[in-house]
N, C-alpha and C positions, 0 to 999 in steps of 0.2 A: 203559417210560414213565418220563420224567424226574421225579424227586422234587422237591418244593418245599422251601424252607429250613425251613418249619414241620415238614414230614414228616421232615426229617433230625434234628429234635429241638431246634432252636434256640428260645429263648424269644421270645415275641411282640414285646417291645420291639426286639430285634435284627431280627426279620423286618420290622417296620414301618420301621425305620431304613433297611434295604436298599431297601425299596419306594420310599421317598422319593427315593432316588438312581436309580431306574429299574432296580434289580437284583432281578429276580424269579425267575430260573431259575439253579440252581447249575451251575457248570461241572463237567466230569468229575472233576477232582482234588478239588473241594469235595464232590461227592457221595460220593466214595470215602473221603476222610479224615475228614470231620466226625463221623460216628457213632463211629468208633474214638477220635478225640480227645476227644469228649464223655464217653466211657467211661473216660478216664484212661489209655489205653494209650500206650506208647511207639511212635513212628511214624518210619519212614524214608520220606519222600515224594519221588518223582521226578516233576518237572513242568517243562515248558518255561517259559522266561521269558515273562511276559505271560499265563499260563494261569489265573491266579486263585489261586495258591498262598498269597498273603498272607491272603486271607480264609479259606482252607482251614485254616490254623493259628490265625489271629487270632480268628475267631468263636467256636470252642470255648474258646479261652483266656479271652476276655472273659466267656463264660458261667460258667466255673468259678472264675475268680480271686476271691480274697477281698480285702477292704479292707486297706490297708497301714498300719502304724505309721510314724511319722517315721523316715527313713533306712533302712527295711527293706522294699524292694519285694517283692511277692508273685509277680510273673512277670517273666521276663527273656527278651528277644529279642536275640540277638547278630547283628550284620551286619558285613560286612567293610569297608564304606565309609560315609562321611558321607552321601552322596547316598541310599544304600539305607536307612540308618537313618531319615532324614527322610521318605523316601517311605513306609515302613511306618507311621510315626506318622500321617502325613496320611491314609493309606488306612483306618486303624482309628479315627481320631479321632471321627467322628460316631457310630460304633457304640459306642465307649467311653462317650460322653456319654449314649447311650440307656440304658445299664445302670448309670449313675452310677459309672463307674470313671475314674480319672485315668491318663493316658499321656503320657510325655515321651520325647524322643530326646536322647541325649548323645553328643557326638563332639568331636574336637579342632578347633582352629582358631577357636574362639569363646570368649567369656568364661566363667569358672567361676561367676561370681556368680549368674546366674539359675538355673543348674543346682543350686547348693547351696541356694538358697531353696526350690526345688521339693521337695527331699528333706526339708527341715525341715517342710514341710506334710504330706508323705507321698505316695509315688508307688506306685500299684497296679501299673502295667505299665511296665517300663523297657525301652526300645529303645536299644541301645548298641553302639559300636565297642569292641573290646577295649582299645585303648590308653587312651582317656579313662576307661573304666570302672576300669581298674587304678589310674589316677592318683587317682580319687576314693575307691577302696577304701583306698589307702595313706594318704590324708588323713583317713580315718575318717568320710567323708561318707556312704558306702554300706556297708551290711552285708547280705550275701546269704544269711544263715543261714535266712531265712524264705521264700526264693524256691523254690517247689515246682512251678512250671510253667516249663520251659526250652525255648526254640526257638533252633536254630541255622540261620539262613537262609543260602543259598549255602554250604552246608557244605563242598563240594568246594573252593570258592574260599578258604575259611578255611585249609584245609590247603595249597593251592597257594601262597598268598601268605605262608606262614611264620607264620601266627597260631596254629598248633596248640599250641605250648607255652603261650601266653597263654590260649587257650581252656581248656586243661586246668586251669591255675591257677584260673581263674574258676569253672569247674564244680565243682572240689573244695571251693569255699566255699559252694555252694548246699545246700539241704536234701537229706538223704539219701533222704527219702521224696518223690521228685519224679517228675514226668512229663517225659520228654525227647523232643523232636521235632526231627528233622533234615529240612530241605527244601532242594532244589536242582534246577536244570535237569538236572544230571547227577549220578548217584550211582554211584561205583565204589570201587576199593580205597583211594582217598585218605581215605575216612572210616571205614574198617574199625576203626581204632584207637579212634576216638571212640565208635562204636556198641558195640564190645565192652566198653569200660570204663564207659560211662555209660548204656547202655540195657539194659532187661530184656525179653527176648522181643519185640523190636520188630515191629510189623506193617509190611510194606513195600507201598507203593502206587506202581505205575508208571502214572501217569495220562497219557493222550494229551493233545494240545493241545485248545484250547477246543472246536473243531468240526473236521470234516474240512477245511473251507475255511480254517482257520488256516494250512494248508500252502500257501496261495495265493501265498506269496512265491516269485517265480521267481529262480533263482540263475544268474547270468551270470559267466563267467570270460573276461576280455578280455586278449588279447595286446597289450601296449603297450610303447612305448619309455619309459625311465626319465624323461626330461625332458618327456615329453608327459602325464604323469599329472595335473598340475594342470589343464590345459585339458580333459582328459577328465572330470575330476571336476566342473568347472564346467558342462559340457554335461549331465552326468547330473542335477545339481541343477536346472538350468533345465528339463529335460524332465520330471522327475518331481515336483518340488516339495520340500517340507521334507525334509531329509536329515541323517543322522548319518554323519560320516566318521571312520574310525579310523586313527590313526597309531601307530607304534611308540614314539616318544619325545615328550617335552614340547616340545623344540626343534622337532621336526618338525610338531607341531600348531600352534605359533605361526607358523612359516614358511608353512605351507599356508594358514592364515587370511589372512595378508597377501597371498599370491599370488592367492587367490580374490577378495579385495577389488579387486585391480588388474584382474581379469577381469570385474568387475561383479556379483559375488555377495557379498551381505552374509553374513559368517561370523564366528562367535565361537569362541574356543578355551577348552577346559576341561581342566585337568590338575592333578596333585598339587602342582605348583610354584606354584599360585595360591592366594591366601587364600580362606577360606570365603565372604567377601562377594563376591569376584570370581567365584567359581564360581556362587554364587547368582544374581548379575547376568547371567552368561552364559546360565544355564539359563532365566532369566526372559525374556531377549530372544528366545531360541529358541522357547520354548513359546508366547509371545505372538504369534509370527509376524514380529517385527521383524527377526529374522535368519533367513535361508533355510537356513543350515547350521550344525551344531554339530560342531566338530573336536575329537575327544577321544582320550585314551589309554584303554587297557582298564580300568585301575583306577578312573579318574575316572568313567567312564561306567557302572560297575556300579551298578545300582539305579535308573538313570534310567527313569522311567515316563512317557512322553509319548505320548498317543494320536495317531494319524494321521501317523506318520512314514512318508513315502512310500517312502524308499529308504535302504539302508545301503550305504556304500562302504568296502571294505577297501583303503584307499590303500596301506598296508603289510600284508603277509600276517599273519594271526594266528599265535601261537606253536604252537598245536595245534588239534585239532578241537573241543575244549571251548570255547576262546576264539572259534572261528568260530561256534559255536552261540549263545554268549552275545551276541556282537556282533549277529548276524543276527536275534536275537529282539527287537530294538528296532523292527522293522517287521512288517507283517502280523499285528498284534495284534487279538484279538477278532473275527476273521473279515474284517478289512479287507484289501484287496490291498496288496502291497508288492513291492519289488525289491531284491535283494542283488547288488551288482556287485563283483567282485574284480579289481583292476588288477594284472596279473601280468607282470613283466618276464621276459626270456628266462632269466636265471639263477635265477629263483624258481619256474619251472615244476615242477621235480622236487619241491621242498619242498611246494608246494600239492598236487601230484598224490598225495603220500603220504596226504593226508587223505581221499581218495576212499572207501577201505574203512571208515574209522571214521565218516564222515558218512553212509554209505549213500546217496549221491547220485552221479549220473553227472557227472563233470567234463569238459566239452568246451571246450577253449580255442578262442576265436573272435576275429575282428577286431571292433573296437568298432562298434556299431550302436545308434542310439537308437530304432529302430523298436519293439523289444519294450517299451521304457519308455513310449512314447506309447500303445501298445496296452493296457498294463496300467493306466495312470493316467488316460487320457482316452477311448480307444476301447474299453476293456474291456467296457462294457455291451453292446457289439455282438458280443462274442466268446464270453463264457461265461455271465454272468448274464442274467436276463430283466429288461428295463426296463419298468416300469409307469408310464405317463404320465397326468397329471391330465386328465380329460375327453377322453382319446383312447384308442382300442383299442390293445392290445399289438401291436407290429409284428413281422414276421418278422425273422430274424437278418440277412438281407441288407438289408432295408428299414431296420432299425434302424442298421446300420452306415452306410448312406448318410445317414440322418438326422443322426447324431452328427457325421459328417465334413463335412456341408454346412452346419453352423451358421454358418460365416463367410460363405458365399454368401447364406444366408437373411438374415443380418444386413444385408448390403449392400443386398439388395432391399427389406428393411423400411425402411432409411434413405431410399432413393429414394422410397418410397411415402409414408412418414409424416414424413420429415425428422427422424426420431429413430433413432439407431443402437441396435440391440438387442445385448446381450451375454449370455454364459452365465456363471453363477456356479457354482462347485464348493463343496459343503458336505460335510464329513466329521465323523465321530464323533457322528452323530445317534443318539438313543435308537432302539433297534430297533423300538419300538412306533410310531414316528412314521410317519404316512401322508402321501400327497401332499396331502391336504386340510390336514393340520397344517402342512406346509411352506409351502403357499400362503398360509395365514392369517398365518404368521410373517413373510413377505416383503411381502405386499400392503399393509401399513401404510406402506411406503416408496415405493410406486408400483405401476404396472400390472405384473402377472405374466402373461407370455404362456404359459408352460409350466413344469410341474414334472416331474421324473423321479426317482423313488425307485429305487435299484438293489437288486435282489433276487437271491438265488441260485436258479438254475433247478432245483436238486435238491430244495429244500424250500420255495421261495417266501419264505424269510425275508429281511428287510431286512438289507443289509450295512452300514447306518449311513451310507450315501453318497447324495448327491442332486445333481442339476443344476437350476438355476432360470434361466429366460430373462427378462430385464427390460430396459427402456430404460437406456442407459448412466448417465445422471445418477442414476436411482433405484438402480441396481446399486451405484454407488460409495457412496451413502448407506447402503444396507443392509449392505454389507461393513464399513464403519466402525462401524456400530451393533452388529452381531451377532458379528463375529469375536472369539472368546475368551469369549463369554457362556456361561452355564451353563444346561443344560436337563436336569432330572432328574439332577443331579449329574455330567453329562458336559459338558466344555468343548468346544464346537463350533468348528470351524475353517472360515472362510468366505473365499474368495478368487476372483478371476477364473479361469475355466477355462484361460486362456492367459496366465499372469503375464508371460511374456516380451514379449507384445504390449501388454497393457493396463496394466502396472505393478502394484506391490504394493498 
């Protein structure tokens, strides 16, 4: 039986803060790590990206951390990139307010002034990248001697990216009587040095992903010609929806964004060569739905947490299996479906094939085909989960397949009969507690609702946070404009036509 957050030992203000965001049930890594973290034990936690590890270390930290004096933070969370640091701060912000603790994120590329002013007031929890933190330490703005709760997130990436010497220098300045927690999607020999030097009898937690269905991401490996990769990428994005595409270089990211634009796909690039404001703007355009694709390098994309990413495309192959896992973890989060497509040229097959053993997945190279993407992102309710529809009995698998695939024909008949065209809307990232009735009430204020379909997993009947709504076209457009990007129980929902290629964005 799954424990509640209260049963794990968290104080009531934190439990209530989580409930307001629609977070009632701990994920596996949270259930495993929170009790030990609350007890002050050192922890090495292995958890896939998107599995809830930020709350796994953040909630106990906020429970235990003391109030800080000016310039002397009491807790330190180290992250390898600006995006991850900002994401951690945002994820823990409401919980910190609930227990009257302050939290800021510091990183390069932005002004020192606001950061210095924050330390003058006192910062209880500091989220930082190593470079900017060392700058502020050198300027005597930050003193870590009182920091007695330390978290290193993406610990293996810290080592891989050459941050290990800086991390050592930073940790050497923290309190000797400290709790040290290491968290990452992968934990191996890369962090052995850190663990041996800075942890005492650490408890190791190898947590699985959020639920068995978090492995719903299907992994496709396409044999492609080098010069055909941009067109294949455009087709993947059009077929599946919002996508993150990974390139090896900054120049490659910029070039691909331009190529996709010429192919009719709105894409933005994000990499270390761009200013923080440019990176924030690209991320905002992508998360709001104005851009269909985010083209990113590995370092720039680390820490990106955007729900309802339909697919990840490896335009250039990752350096190793760890990068493959980190990249691929941007989709199929929190039980939602997702697709990972690797575009593999003839001279890259051997390199990609070497990852098969480390990834523990079967790599089958195949010719490009969009059929699996359409099945995952549009026809999926007819294949694996059960679809429960408002005021209608549950259909058999074959009947449901025919129902979903005949939307277009039904719409045409409806137009002939009522002179009003009916369209299907796709909604993602809904709270799992939302019912068909809730969805209908949400949309009927904008016009007539013909049908609602909440998608559930056939194994446990649990909502996957996805739904379809059928409405007249004018009402559907109004609803999309009003509801896309809105927040329900702390979750930013995504609303668009079920066939964006036909109906527009």
